N, CA, C and O atoms as a DFTB+ gen file, in Angstrom:
460 C
 N C O
     1  1     115.525      80.898     101.410
     2  2     116.345      82.079     101.742
     3  2     117.082      81.929     102.998
     4  3     116.572      81.330     103.945
     5  1     118.279      82.452     103.060
     6  2     119.121      82.403     104.241
     7  2     118.573      83.343     105.296
     8  3     117.959      84.378     105.036
     9  1     118.856      82.881     106.533
    10  2     118.537      83.672     107.761
    11  2     119.367      84.908     107.781
    12  3     120.576      84.859     107.555
    13  1     118.708      86.068     108.060
    14  2     119.430      87.312     108.144
    15  2     119.293      87.940     109.548
    16  3     118.336      87.688     110.280
    17  1     120.293      88.764     109.881
    18  2     120.244      89.500     111.154
    19  2     119.638      90.914     110.847
    20  3     120.114      91.660     109.991
    21  1     118.576      91.210     111.600
    22  2     117.815      92.387     111.282
    23  2     117.640      93.305     112.519
    24  3     117.163      92.919     113.587
    25  1     118.073      94.546     112.264
    26  2     117.923      95.539     113.258
    27  2     116.568      96.241     113.058
    28  3     116.182      96.532     111.926
    29  1     115.890      96.497     114.097
    30  2     114.546      97.122     114.066
    31  2     114.672      98.491     114.673
    32  3     115.130      98.623     115.807
    33  1     114.263      99.547     113.922
    34  2     114.243     100.938     114.327
    35  2     112.811     101.368     114.251
    36  3     112.254     101.665     113.194
    37  1     112.245     101.384     115.435
    38  2     110.780     101.697     115.602
    39  2     110.619     102.313     116.985
    40  3     111.127     101.819     117.992
    41  1     109.873     103.439     116.975
    42  2     109.737     104.203     118.325
    43  2     108.460     103.746     119.119
    44  3     108.283     104.198     120.251
    45  1     107.618     102.916     118.597
    46  2     106.515     102.419     119.335
    47  2     106.830     101.018     119.858
    48  3     106.944     100.085     119.063
    49  1     106.973     100.848     121.166
    50  2     107.517      99.563     121.686
    51  2     106.635      98.337     121.351
    52  3     107.170      97.257     121.106
    53  1     105.315      98.484     121.336
    54  2     104.447      97.386     121.033
    55  2     104.681      96.957     119.506
    56  3     104.692      95.766     119.197
    57  1     104.849      97.875     118.661
    58  2     105.065      97.567     117.281
    59  2     106.465      96.988     117.102
    60  3     106.630      96.059     116.312
    61  1     107.462      97.486     117.787
    62  2     108.756      96.903     117.799
    63  2     108.780      95.487     118.231
    64  3     109.494      94.656     117.669
    65  1     107.987      95.204     119.245
    66  2     107.969      93.763     119.787
    67  2     107.259      92.905     118.752
    68  3     107.675      91.762     118.558
    69  1     106.208      93.379     118.066
    70  2     105.418      92.647     117.108
    71  2     106.490      92.361     115.918
    72  3     106.601      91.228     115.449
    73  1     107.146      93.277     115.534
    74  2     108.171      93.091     114.440
    75  2     109.230      92.076     114.822
    76  3     109.658      91.288     113.978
    77  1     109.671      92.074     116.097
    78  2     110.575      91.259     116.544
    79  2     110.020      89.837     116.430
    80  3     110.727      88.958     115.938
    81  1     108.851      89.592     116.842
    82  2     108.142      88.273     116.778
    83  2     108.032      87.838     115.315
    84  3     108.322      86.685     114.999
    85  1     107.627      88.718     114.436
    86  2     107.550      88.350     112.970
    87  2     108.945      87.928     112.407
    88  3     109.088      86.921     111.713
    89  1     109.918      88.730     112.739
    90  2     111.315      88.431     112.240
    91  2     111.676      87.037     112.752
    92  3     112.230      86.251     111.983
    93  1     111.397      86.696     113.985
    94  2     111.732      85.372     114.489
    95  2     110.926      84.288     113.819
    96  3     111.453      83.232     113.470
    97  1     109.616      84.556     113.636
    98  2     108.756      83.584     112.971
    99  2     109.181      83.308     111.527
   100  3     108.944      82.210     111.024
   101  1     109.776      84.238     110.879
   102  2     110.239      84.128     109.511
   103  2     111.604      83.452     109.395
   104  3     112.162      83.297     108.308
   105  1     112.127      83.049     110.587
   106  2     113.454      82.388     110.548
   107  2     114.685      83.298     110.549
   108  3     115.797      82.849     110.271
   109  1     114.481      84.557     110.860
   110  2     115.588      85.514     110.860
   111  2     115.971      85.820     112.362
   112  3     115.271      85.416     113.291
   113  1     117.094      86.538     112.541
   114  2     117.492      86.926     113.829
   115  2     117.333      88.437     114.116
   116  3     117.657      89.255     113.255
   117  1     116.848      88.810     115.291
   118  2     116.829      90.168     115.639
   119  2     118.075      90.597     116.185
   120  3     118.536      90.050     117.187
   121  1     118.701      91.608     115.557
   122  2     120.088      92.090     115.936
   123  2     119.944      93.140     117.142
   124  3     120.906      93.459     117.841
   125  1     118.658      93.642     117.317
   126  2     118.382      94.656     118.298
   127  2     117.307      95.612     117.919
   128  3     116.710      95.488     116.850
   129  1     117.060      96.509     118.718
   130  2     115.976      97.442     118.452
   131  2     116.409      98.822     118.978
   132  3     116.949      98.944     120.077
   133  1     116.157      99.853     118.159
   134  2     116.432     101.252     118.560
   135  2     115.131     102.013     118.358
   136  3     114.254     101.609     117.594
   137  1     115.040     103.133     119.074
   138  2     113.767     103.843     118.998
   139  2     113.879     105.340     118.678
   140  3     112.884     106.064     118.697
   141  1     115.153     105.806     118.372
   142  2     115.284     107.209     117.974
   143  2     116.417     107.367     116.993
   144  3     117.233     106.460     116.831
   145  1     116.474     108.448     116.372
   146  2     117.511     108.749     115.333
   147  2     118.886     108.595     115.903
   148  3     119.708     107.883     115.324
   149  1     119.175     109.228     117.010
   150  2     120.535     109.269     117.556
   151  2     120.973     107.839     117.896
   152  3     122.077     107.462     117.501
   153  1     120.218     107.054     118.571
   154  2     120.677     105.662     118.836
   155  2     120.750     104.782     117.628
   156  3     121.588     103.883     117.560
   157  1     119.855     105.032     116.635
   158  2     119.944     104.263     115.377
   159  2     121.174     104.621     114.561
   160  3     121.758     103.779     113.879
   161  1     121.533     105.825     114.641
   162  2     122.856     106.219     113.939
   163  2     124.013     105.553     114.609
   164  3     124.900     105.037     113.930
   165  1     124.037     105.544     115.849
   166  2     125.188     104.948     116.553
   167  2     125.195     103.412     116.309
   168  3     126.245     102.810     116.084
   169  1     124.080     102.852     116.358
   170  2     123.948     101.366     116.052
   171  2     124.332     101.004     114.681
   172  3     124.942      99.958     114.460
   173  1     123.990     101.851     113.724
   174  2     124.376     101.636     112.342
   175  2     125.894     101.732     112.166
   176  3     126.475     100.959     111.404
   177  1     126.508     102.625     112.828
   178  2     127.995     102.760     112.830
   179  2     128.615     101.529     113.375
   180  3     129.643     101.093     112.858
   181  1     128.050     100.934     114.398
   182  2     128.626      99.809     115.036
   183  2     128.430      98.526     114.132
   184  3     129.239      97.601     114.203
   185  1     127.396      98.490     113.324
   186  2     127.162      97.334     112.397
   187  2     126.706      96.003     113.161
   188  3     126.165      95.997     114.267
   189  1     127.003      94.920     112.421
   190  2     126.661      93.715     113.009
   191  2     125.259      93.137     112.658
   192  3     124.698      92.285     113.348
   193  1     124.760      93.664     111.551
   194  2     123.409      93.178     111.109
   195  2     123.444      93.273     109.527
   196  3     124.287      93.914     108.900
   197  1     122.421      92.551     108.981
   198  2     122.369      92.473     107.518
   199  2     121.338      93.353     106.848
   200  3     121.417      93.622     105.649
   201  1     120.335      93.814     107.658
   202  2     119.162      94.542     107.160
   203  2     118.570      95.365     108.298
   204  3     118.732      95.028     109.471
   205  1     117.889      96.437     107.945
   206  2     117.192      97.292     108.950
   207  2     115.778      97.495     108.491
   208  3     115.514      97.790     107.326
   209  1     114.866      97.331     109.435
   210  2     113.527      97.764     109.337
   211  2     113.466      99.163     109.918
   212  3     113.560      99.300     111.138
   213  1     113.318     100.196     109.133
   214  2     113.409     101.545     109.591
   215  2     112.072     102.295     109.437
   216  3     111.554     102.568     108.354
   217  1     111.563     102.604     110.684
   218  2     110.314     103.467     110.691
   219  2     110.602     104.876     110.223
   220  3     111.607     105.457     110.633
   221  1     109.753     105.452     109.374
   222  2     110.009     106.718     108.691
   223  2     110.010     107.861     109.759
   224  3     110.790     108.805     109.630
   225  1     109.129     107.784     110.829
   226  2     108.933     108.817     111.873
   227  2     109.466     108.205     113.142
   228  3     108.967     107.163     113.566
   229  1     110.484     108.821     113.784
   230  2     111.042     108.351     115.066
   231  2     111.008     109.473     116.091
   232  3     111.814     110.402     116.046
   233  1     110.075     109.371     117.000
   234  2     109.908     110.385     117.995
   235  2     109.931     111.780     117.485
   236  3     110.662     112.626     118.002
   237  1     109.118     112.049     116.448
   238  2     109.017     113.322     115.883
   239  2     110.109     113.700     114.846
   240  3     110.060     114.803     114.301
   241  1     111.021     112.875     114.581
   242  2     112.143     113.190     113.658
   243  2     111.987     112.234     112.500
   244  3     111.556     111.088     112.625
   245  1     112.388     112.812     111.307
   246  2     112.378     111.890     110.144
   247  2     113.609     110.997     110.199
   248  3     114.612     111.373     110.805
   249  1     113.554     109.857     109.597
   250  2     114.541     108.853     109.639
   251  2     115.710     109.098     108.563
   252  3     116.664     108.321     108.526
   253  1     115.624     110.119     107.748
   254  2     116.553     110.268     106.662
   255  2     117.945     110.238     106.955
   256  3     118.706     109.668     106.173
   257  1     118.433     110.871     108.155
   258  2     119.810     110.738     108.425
   259  2     120.341     109.273     108.586
   260  3     121.443     108.896     108.186
   261  1     119.368     108.460     109.254
   262  2     119.737     107.043     109.393
   263  2     119.814     106.339     108.026
   264  3     120.769     105.625     107.719
   265  1     118.717     106.584     107.187
   266  2     118.763     106.017     105.798
   267  2     119.989     106.487     105.069
   268  3     120.588     105.685     104.351
   269  1     120.389     107.664     105.190
   270  2     121.541     108.192     104.403
   271  2     122.813     107.410     104.918
   272  3     123.635     106.970     104.114
   273  1     122.938     107.266     106.154
   274  2     124.123     106.465     106.684
   275  2     124.063     105.007     106.245
   276  3     125.065     104.482     105.759
   277  1     122.943     104.346     106.395
   278  2     122.819     102.999     105.936
   279  2     123.126     102.842     104.494
   280  3     123.773     101.858     104.135
   281  1     122.703     103.762     103.597
   282  2     123.012     103.741     102.200
   283  2     124.495     103.931     101.982
   284  3     125.098     103.255     101.148
   285  1     125.090     104.858     102.734
   286  2     126.555     105.062     102.641
   287  2     127.381     103.867     103.034
   288  3     128.484     103.657     102.531
   289  1     126.819     103.071     103.961
   290  2     127.505     101.889     104.443
   291  2     127.198     100.606     103.661
   292  3     127.749      99.532     103.903
   293  1     126.263     100.798     102.690
   294  2     125.835      99.713     101.853
   295  2     124.986      98.644     102.594
   296  3     125.019      97.473     102.218
   297  1     124.252      99.030     103.611
   298  2     123.384      98.200     104.442
   299  2     121.892      98.405     103.896
   300  3     121.345      99.508     103.916
   301  1     121.285      97.245     103.406
   302  2     119.909      97.419     102.893
   303  2     118.978      97.731     104.096
   304  3     119.231      97.402     105.255
   305  1     117.896      98.387     103.698
   306  2     116.871      98.756     104.742
   307  2     115.531      98.844     103.985
   308  3     115.481      99.044     102.771
   309  1     114.482      98.688     104.747
   310  2     113.121      98.876     104.214
   311  2     112.510      99.959     105.102
   312  3     112.814     100.128     106.282
   313  1     111.618     100.675     104.417
   314  2     110.943     101.771     105.186
   315  2     109.551     101.404     105.674
   316  3     108.690     100.987     104.900
   317  1     109.356     101.564     106.940
   318  2     107.999     101.272     107.554
   319  2     107.281     102.527     107.754
   320  3     107.823     103.446     108.368
   321  1     106.127     102.631     107.290
   322  2     105.261     103.801     107.342
   323  2     103.878     103.509     107.549
   324  3     103.403     102.436     107.177
   325  1     103.136     104.474     108.173
   326  2     101.735     104.416     108.225
   327  2     100.991     104.983     107.093
   328  3      99.763     105.062     107.112
   329  1     101.739     105.394     106.072
   330  2     101.229     105.923     104.834
   331  2     100.955     107.445     104.802
   332  3     100.696     108.031     103.751
   333  1     101.021     108.030     105.959
   334  2     100.741     109.455     105.977
   335  2     102.089     110.155     106.035
   336  3     102.450     110.727     107.064
   337  1     102.854     110.113     104.905
   338  2     104.102     110.666     104.847
   339  2     104.431     111.208     103.444
   340  3     103.805     110.796     102.468
   341  1     105.331     112.054     103.343
   342  2     105.728     112.566     101.985
   343  2     106.593     111.475     101.337
   344  3     107.147     110.656     102.071
   345  1     106.730     111.420     100.104
   346  2     107.620     110.367      99.364
   347  2     108.982     110.564      99.996
   348  3     109.355     111.645     100.452
   349  1     109.758     109.366      99.998
   350  2     111.121     109.517     100.512
   351  2     111.931     110.368      99.611
   352  3     111.535     110.573      98.464
   353  1     113.077     110.897     100.063
   354  2     113.988     111.585      99.242
   355  2     114.311     110.674      98.066
   356  3     114.190     109.452      98.154
   357  1     114.736     111.308      96.937
   358  2     114.972     110.590      95.674
   359  2     116.070     109.456      95.954
   360  3     116.020     108.370      95.377
   361  1     117.040     109.780      96.860
   362  2     118.087     108.779      97.059
   363  2     117.535     107.459      97.647
   364  3     118.130     106.393      97.492
   365  1     116.406     107.569      98.310
   366  2     115.818     106.366      98.969
   367  2     114.520     105.855      98.336
   368  3     113.849     104.963      98.856
   369  1     114.207     106.453      97.207
   370  2     112.982     106.059      96.546
   371  2     112.887     104.556      96.206
   372  3     111.805     103.979      96.113
   373  1     114.066     103.965      96.027
   374  2     114.117     102.507      95.732
   375  2     113.882     101.546      96.937
   376  3     113.684     100.345      96.751
   377  1     113.907     102.068      98.087
   378  2     113.758     101.276      99.316
   379  2     112.353     100.648      99.383
   380  3     111.332     101.312      99.203
   381  1     112.361      99.305      99.657
   382  2     111.030      98.635      99.787
   383  2     110.214      99.333     100.898
   384  3     110.780      99.854     101.858
   385  1     108.901      99.333     100.752
   386  2     108.053      99.890     101.780
   387  2     107.299      98.800     102.539
   388  3     106.876      97.802     101.956
   389  1     107.140      98.998     103.814
   390  2     106.295      98.140     104.689
   391  2     105.246      99.026     105.277
   392  3     105.500      99.860     106.146
   393  1     104.049      98.819     104.772
   394  2     102.899      99.686     105.192
   395  2     102.271      99.105     106.465
   396  3     102.093      97.894     106.599
   397  1     101.946     100.007     107.388
   398  2     101.210      99.766     108.617
   399  2      99.676      99.689     108.228
   400  3      99.272     100.444     107.345
   401  1      98.867      98.873     108.804
   402  2      99.347      97.804     109.942
   403  2     100.119      96.774     109.370
   404  3      99.833      96.374     108.241
   405  1     101.106      96.269     110.031
   406  2     102.027      95.159     109.630
   407  2     101.320      93.878     109.700
   408  3     100.532      93.641     110.616
   409  1     101.583      93.022     108.738
   410  2     101.121      91.578     108.781
   411  2     102.390      90.702     108.600
   412  3     103.393      91.191     108.080
   413  1     102.362      89.515     108.990
   414  2     103.438      88.596     108.801
   415  2     103.840      88.546     107.294
   416  3     105.006      88.693     106.928
   417  1     102.812      88.332     106.460
   418  2     103.080      88.262     105.021
   419  2     103.669      89.479     104.467
   420  3     104.530      89.423     103.589
   421  1     103.212      90.630     104.972
   422  2     103.764      91.971     104.471
   423  2     105.218      92.116     104.826
   424  3     106.024      92.551     104.003
   425  1     105.590      91.725     106.147
   426  2     106.941      91.840     106.579
   427  2     107.810      90.871     105.818
   428  3     108.929      91.225     105.449
   429  1     107.356      89.691     105.574
   430  2     108.121      88.762     104.772
   431  2     108.271      89.249     103.324
   432  3     109.354      89.115     102.754
   433  1     107.269      89.783     102.741
   434  2     107.452      90.304     101.358
   435  2     108.441      91.486     101.298
   436  3     109.234      91.556     100.359
   437  1     108.419      92.387     102.238
   438  2     109.336      93.508     102.339
   439  2     110.766      93.035     102.621
   440  3     111.704      93.588     102.047
   441  1     110.958      92.075     103.448
   442  2     112.283      91.565     103.767
   443  2     112.852      90.902     102.368
   444  3     113.977      91.173     101.951
   445  1     112.054      90.105     101.766
   446  2     112.471      89.482     100.566
   447  2     112.772      90.475      99.459
   448  3     113.582      90.215      98.569
   449  1     112.150      91.541      99.526
   450  2     112.384      92.592      98.475
   451  2     113.780      93.318      98.641
   452  3     114.239      94.067      97.779
   453  1     114.398      93.027      99.817
   454  2     115.765      93.671      99.999
   455  2     116.890      92.704      99.623
   456  3     118.074      93.028      99.713
   457  1     116.453      91.433      99.175
   458  2     117.544      90.456      98.841
   459  2     118.240      90.841      97.589
   460  3     119.166      90.152      97.160
């Protein structure tokens, strides 16, 4: 599989750093990291990445405005969740899920599911 540029949207810094390490270990590039809906929306508008790992809950806000924008822009994403969440809106029900706690194999499988 070709190397992809991946934006990480995660509000817990230690988890974001772990995801960055996993992305690197899998041969992909980290395009950056955002930790809230507002900055993620701005980064999505700016583009420059192939895929987004998107945490469902960002500093008390749901990620759905970001997911909506990514879908509108045609940028694939996967949803990262601790499992204690309502199902995604129907528009995003197709998005691959990455369940916490993250493992290297789980991240690889979720990334591959977006190809």
